C-alpha positions in Angstrom: -57.6 2.1 39.2 -58.8 -0.8 37.0 -61.0 0.1 34.0 -63.8 -2.0 32.5 -67.3 -1.2 34.1 -61.6 -0.4 35.0 -43.3 4.0 53.6 -39.9 1.9 60.7 -41.0 -0.1 63.6 -38.8 -2.9 62.4 -37.3 -4.3 59.2 -39.4 -6.6 57.4 -37.2 -9.6 58.1 -39.1 -10.1 61.3 -38.5 -13.8 61.8 -35.3 -15.8 61.8 -36.4 -17.9 58.8 -37.1 -14.8 56.8 -33.8 -13.2 57.8 -31.8 -16.1 56.6 -33.7 -16.4 53.3 -33.5 -12.7 52.6 -29.8 -12.2 53.6 -28.7 -11.6 50.1 -30.1 -8.3 48.8 -28.0 -7.9 45.7 -28.6 -7.6 42.1 -28.2 -10.8 40.2 -26.0 -11.0 37.1 -27.5 -14.2 35.9 -30.1 -14.3 33.2 -30.9 -18.0 34.1 -32.1 -17.5 37.7 -35.0 -19.8 37.1 -33.1 -23.1 37.1 -33.0 -23.6 40.9 -34.5 -26.0 43.3 -38.2 -25.8 44.1 -38.8 -23.0 46.6 -39.6 -23.7 50.2 -43.1 -23.4 51.8 -44.4 -20.0 52.6 -44.3 -18.8 56.2 -47.6 -17.6 57.7 -47.8 -13.8 58.0 -50.5 -11.7 59.5 -51.4 -8.6 57.5 -49.5 -5.5 58.8 -46.8 -7.6 60.3 -44.1 -5.7 58.4 -43.7 -1.9 58.2 -40.5 -1.5 56.3 -38.4 -2.8 53.4 -34.7 -3.0 53.6 -32.7 -0.1 52.1 -34.1 0.7 48.7 -32.0 0.5 45.5 -31.7 2.6 42.4 -30.9 1.6 38.8 -31.0 3.2 35.4 -33.5 1.4 33.3 -34.8 2.7 30.0 -36.1 6.2 30.4 -35.9 6.0 34.2 -33.8 5.8 37.3 -35.9 3.2 39.1 -36.3 3.0 42.9 -37.0 -0.5 44.0 -37.0 -2.9 47.0 -35.3 -6.2 46.6 -35.4 -9.3 48.8 -34.4 -12.9 48.7 -31.5 -14.9 47.2 -29.9 -13.3 44.1 -30.1 -16.6 42.3 -33.7 -17.3 43.2 -36.6 -17.4 40.6 -37.5 -13.8 39.9 -40.8 -12.3 40.9 -41.7 -8.7 40.1 -44.5 -7.1 42.1 -46.3 -4.2 40.5 -48.4 -1.6 42.4 -51.2 0.7 41.2 -52.8 4.1 41.9 -53.0 5.5 44.5 -50.8 2.9 46.1 -47.1 2.1 46.1 -44.6 -0.6 47.0 -45.9 -0.9 50.5 -48.8 -2.8 49.2 -46.3 -5.7 49.1 -44.5 -5.1 52.4 -45.9 -8.4 53.8 -45.8 -10.3 50.5 -42.2 -9.7 49.7 -40.7 -11.3 52.8 -42.9 -14.3 52.5 -41.7 -14.9 48.9 -38.1 -14.2 49.9 -38.3 -16.8 52.7 -39.5 -19.3 50.2 -36.4 -18.7 48.0 -37.6 -16.2 45.5 -35.7 -13.1 44.3 -38.3 -10.4 44.8 -38.2 -7.0 43.0 -40.7 -4.3 44.0 -40.3 -1.2 41.8 -41.8 2.2 42.1 -43.8 3.0 39.0 -42.9 6.1 37.1 -44.2 9.1 39.0 -43.9 7.4 42.4 -41.3 7.3 45.3 -37.7 7.5 44.3 -38.2 6.7 40.6 -37.2 9.6 38.4 -37.0 10.3 34.7 -33.4 10.5 33.4 -34.2 13.5 31.2 -36.3 16.6 31.8 -37.2 16.4 28.1 -39.0 13.0 28.3 -42.7 13.2 28.0 -44.4 12.5 31.3 -46.5 9.8 29.7 -48.8 7.6 31.7 -50.2 5.5 28.9 -50.3 1.7 29.6 -47.8 0.5 27.0 -45.2 3.0 28.2 -45.5 1.8 31.8 -45.3 -1.8 30.7 -42.1 -1.1 28.8 -40.6 0.4 32.0 -41.0 -3.1 33.5 -39.2 -4.8 30.5 -36.4 -2.2 30.7 -36.0 -2.9 34.5 -35.8 -6.6 33.8 -33.1 -5.8 31.2 -31.2 -3.6 33.6 -31.3 -6.3 36.3 -30.4 -9.0 33.8 -33.6 -10.9 34.5 -34.6 -12.7 31.4 -37.9 -14.1 32.7 -39.9 -13.5 35.8 -43.3 -14.2 37.4 -45.2 -10.9 37.3 -47.9 -10.1 39.8 -49.8 -7.0 40.5 -53.1 -5.1 41.1 -54.7 -2.0 39.7 -52.3 -0.3 37.3 -49.8 -3.1 38.2 -52.2 -5.8 37.1 -52.7 -4.1 33.8 -48.9 -3.7 33.4 -48.4 -7.4 34.1 -51.1 -8.3 31.7 -49.6 -6.3 29.0 -46.1 -7.7 29.4 -47.5 -11.2 29.4 -49.5 -10.5 26.3 -46.9 -8.7 24.2 -43.7 -10.2 25.6 -44.7 -13.7 26.8 -41.0 -14.8 26.5 -40.3 -12.5 29.5 -43.1 -13.7 31.7 -42.9 -17.1 33.4 -46.3 -16.8 35.0 -48.9 -14.1 35.9 -50.9 -13.2 38.9 -53.5 -10.5 38.2 -56.0 -9.0 40.6 -59.3 -8.3 38.8 -58.1 -10.3 35.8 -57.7 -9.1 32.3 -57.3 -5.3 32.4 -56.0 -4.6 28.9 -58.0 -1.9 27.2 -57.8 0.8 24.6 -58.7 4.4 23.8 -61.5 3.1 21.6 -63.0 1.1 24.4 -62.7 4.1 26.6 -65.0 6.0 24.4 -67.9 3.7 25.1 -70.5 5.1 27.5 -71.5 3.0 30.5 -74.7 2.7 32.5 -75.1 5.5 35.1 -74.0 3.4 38.1 -70.9 2.3 36.3 -70.1 5.9 35.2 -70.5 7.0 38.8 -67.7 4.6 39.9 -65.3 6.4 37.5 -66.0 9.9 38.9 -62.3 10.6 39.5 -61.5 9.9 35.9 -63.8 12.6 34.8 -62.5 14.9 37.5 -58.9 14.5 36.2 -60.2 15.3 32.7 -60.5 19.0 33.8 -57.9 21.5 34.8 -59.8 22.0 38.0 -59.2 18.3 38.6 -55.5 18.5 37.9 -55.2 21.5 40.3 -57.3 19.7 42.9 -55.2 16.6 42.8 -52.0 18.6 42.9 -53.2 20.3 46.1 -55.1 17.5 47.8 -53.4 14.4 46.5 -53.1 12.8 50.0 -56.7 13.5 50.9 -57.7 12.3 47.5 -55.8 9.0 47.9 -57.2 8.3 51.3 -60.7 8.7 50.0 -60.0 6.3 47.2 -58.5 3.8 49.7 -61.7 4.0 51.7 -64.0 3.6 48.8 -62.0 0.8 47.1 -61.5 -1.2 50.3 -64.6 -0.3 52.5 -63.8 -3.1 55.1 -60.1 -2.5 55.4 -59.4 -0.6 58.7 -55.9 0.7 57.8 -54.3 3.1 60.2 -52.7 6.5 59.6 -49.2 5.1 59.7 -50.0 2.6 57.0 -51.5 5.2 54.8 -48.7 7.8 55.4 -46.0 5.3 54.4 -47.5 5.0 51.0 -48.7 8.6 50.7 -45.0 9.8 50.9 -44.5 8.3 47.4 -47.0 10.7 45.9 -44.6 13.6 46.6 -42.6 12.6 43.4 -42.3 15.6 41.1 -43.9 13.8 38.2 -46.7 12.1 40.1 -49.5 14.4 39.2 -48.5 14.6 35.5 -48.3 10.8 35.2 -51.7 10.2 36.9 -53.5 12.8 35.0 -52.1 11.8 31.7 -53.0 8.2 32.3 -56.7 8.9 32.9 -56.9 11.5 30.2 -55.3 9.1 27.7 -57.9 6.5 28.5 -60.7 8.9 27.4 -58.8 10.1 24.3 -58.4 13.5 25.9 -54.6 13.3 25.8 -52.3 12.0 23.1 -49.8 9.2 23.5 -46.5 9.1 21.9 -46.2 7.7 18.3 -43.4 5.3 19.3 -46.0 3.3 21.3 -48.6 3.2 18.6 -47.8 -0.3 17.4 -48.1 -1.7 20.9 -51.4 0.1 21.6 -52.7 -1.2 18.3 -51.9 -4.8 19.3 -53.4 -4.2 22.8 -56.6 -2.8 21.2 -57.1 -6.2 19.7 -57.4 -7.7 23.2 -54.7 -10.3 22.7 -55.1 -13.6 24.5 -52.6 -14.3 27.3 -50.9 -17.7 27.0 -48.7 -17.9 30.1 -49.9 -19.7 33.3 -52.2 -17.4 35.1 -54.0 -17.0 38.4 -56.5 -14.2 38.7 -57.7 -12.9 42.1 -60.6 -10.9 43.4 -61.5 -9.7 46.8 -65.1 -10.2 48.0 -65.3 -6.5 49.1 -63.6 -4.7 46.2 -65.2 -1.3 46.0 -63.4 -0.2 42.8 -64.7 -0.8 39.3 -63.8 -4.3 38.2 -65.0 -6.8 35.7 -66.7 -10.1 36.6 -64.4 -13.1 36.3 -66.7 -14.7 33.7 -66.0 -11.7 31.4 -62.3 -12.4 31.1 -61.7 -16.1 31.7 -61.4 -16.9 28.0 -58.6 -14.3 27.7 -56.2 -16.8 29.3 -55.4 -19.8 27.1 -52.6 -21.3 29.3 -53.1 -23.1 32.6 -55.6 -20.8 34.4 -57.6 -20.5 37.6 -59.5 -17.8 39.4 -59.7 -17.3 43.2 -62.2 -15.3 45.2 -60.5 -14.1 48.4 -63.1 -13.7 51.2 -63.1 -12.0 54.5 -63.9 -8.4 53.5 -61.0 -8.1 51.1 -61.0 -4.9 49.0 -59.1 -3.5 46.1 -55.6 -3.5 47.6 -55.6 -7.3 47.8 -51.8 -7.9 48.4 -51.8 -5.7 51.5 -55.1 -6.8 52.8 -54.6 -10.5 52.1 -50.8 -11.0 51.7 -51.0 -14.7 52.4 -53.5 -15.4 49.7 -51.6 -13.2 47.2 -48.2 -14.8 48.0 -49.7 -18.3 47.7 -51.0 -17.4 44.3 -47.6 -16.2 43.2 -46.0 -19.4 44.3 -48.6 -21.6 42.7 -48.5 -19.7 39.4 -44.7 -19.7 39.4 -44.6 -23.5 39.9 -47.1 -24.1 37.1 
């Protein structure tokens, strides 16, 4: 979850327009996929309209064999959609076909520790620190021969997108980030917060204990459902919607990645030295220079900063949008139209 105060009824090509636009589900060999005509207008989609992606793909990228969904023309402008915890690629099950229908090449990867993504070696540290996860995205772009993409995400995914935009701006055409600027550091994680704010981070402290690790191992689905309810108190998701995503938590590395991530934030778990230089730069809270749109739901029950606290961290073309109607933390799944519109607007900046 953010830090600072921090799975077929039908395929998703449900309309003829989307079917045509998403006919090519292949990996592009071009590093210059950005030089195409202006994408078409977005079709209107009601939340929950789609319940499945097309067949997932796998590719070796960096330390991982990454499982991902792909939609849209192979030569379209690339968009990478990044999920958080405890969510998965189904947060974008309505967003992806909209963007595909508008001409974008859409990539939706499972984060390390989720779904069909696996480590290539049993010897690799099951590391959940932010810079390691961000480098997974860069490695995926390299493997798919995508030189530059619009990055969009929420929760851990927003943080990952922020980090890539900050450290490798040459790889990021534009950015869409729910809850804004989520780059932090271990040093910042040491700072105590007022009681109400600390209460919002109860799961972080739970994961800091071995009881917490064992509890999450045993009750991860129950745990995730509780987080969904707390973070999106007005989102009336059904069991089928939750179960599609919860299946991704059965990954053999899921618990290790989640627990390490939260323990690392509190300096209770070490990172790897090879990421030290990146974390040092991130600890300086670097300004993001690429065109950015930040989003917030009006009913986000998860810890999140106020927009005024991070607006100056974006020095390029920038705007913030408050999405109303009882929209919680899982903004792309709760308000896919607004999220997709932000992606298109940012990408065309």
